C-alpha positions in Angstrom: -1.2 3.8 -13.1 -0.8 7.6 -13.5 2.8 6.9 -14.6 1.5 5.1 -17.6 -0.9 8.0 -18.4 2.2 10.1 -19.0 2.8 8.1 -22.2 -0.6 9.2 -23.6 -0.2 12.9 -23.0 1.7 15.4 -25.2 5.2 16.3 -23.9 5.7 19.5 -22.0 2.0 20.2 -21.6 -0.2 20.9 -18.5 -1.5 17.3 -18.7 1.9 15.7 -18.5 2.9 18.1 -15.7 -0.2 17.2 -13.7 0.4 13.4 -14.1 4.1 13.7 -13.2 3.3 15.9 -10.2 0.5 13.6 -9.1 2.9 10.6 -9.1 5.5 12.5 -7.1 3.1 13.9 -4.5 1.4 10.5 -3.9 4.8 8.8 -3.6 5.9 11.4 -1.0 2.6 11.2 0.9 2.7 7.4 0.9 6.1 7.4 2.5 5.1 9.9 5.2 1.9 8.1 6.0 3.6 4.7 6.2 6.3 6.1 8.6 3.9 8.0 10.9 1.4 5.0 11.2 4.2 2.4 11.5 2.9 0.4 8.6 6.1 -0.1 6.7 6.6 -3.5 5.1 9.1 -5.1 2.8 6.4 -5.5 0.2 5.5 -1.8 0.4 9.2 -0.9 -0.1 9.4 -3.2 -3.2 6.1 -1.8 -4.5 7.3 1.8 -4.0 10.5 1.0 -5.9 8.5 -0.5 -8.7 6.3 2.6 -8.9 9.3 4.9 -9.1 10.8 2.7 -11.8 7.6 2.8 -13.9 7.4 6.6 -13.5 11.0 7.0 -14.7 10.6 4.6 -17.5 7.5 6.3 -18.7 9.2 9.7 -18.7 12.2 8.3 -20.4 10.1 6.6 -23.1 8.1 9.8 -23.6 11.1 12.0 -24.1 13.0 9.5 -26.3 10.0 9.2 -28.7 10.0 12.9 -29.2 
């Protein structure tokens, strides 16, 4: 969800940096928590890949529209 919010912020601002950082930090934390609690699943792996894809697409769209 935060990846989509990047589309509605101005490029190279504090807001876009905050949303991008939030997405990266939660992705890293999610992976660490899943490994430490042994709650990894194939669905979680697919969902994580989709989240990264949405983040990268949002950033790509944002910078191409500039």
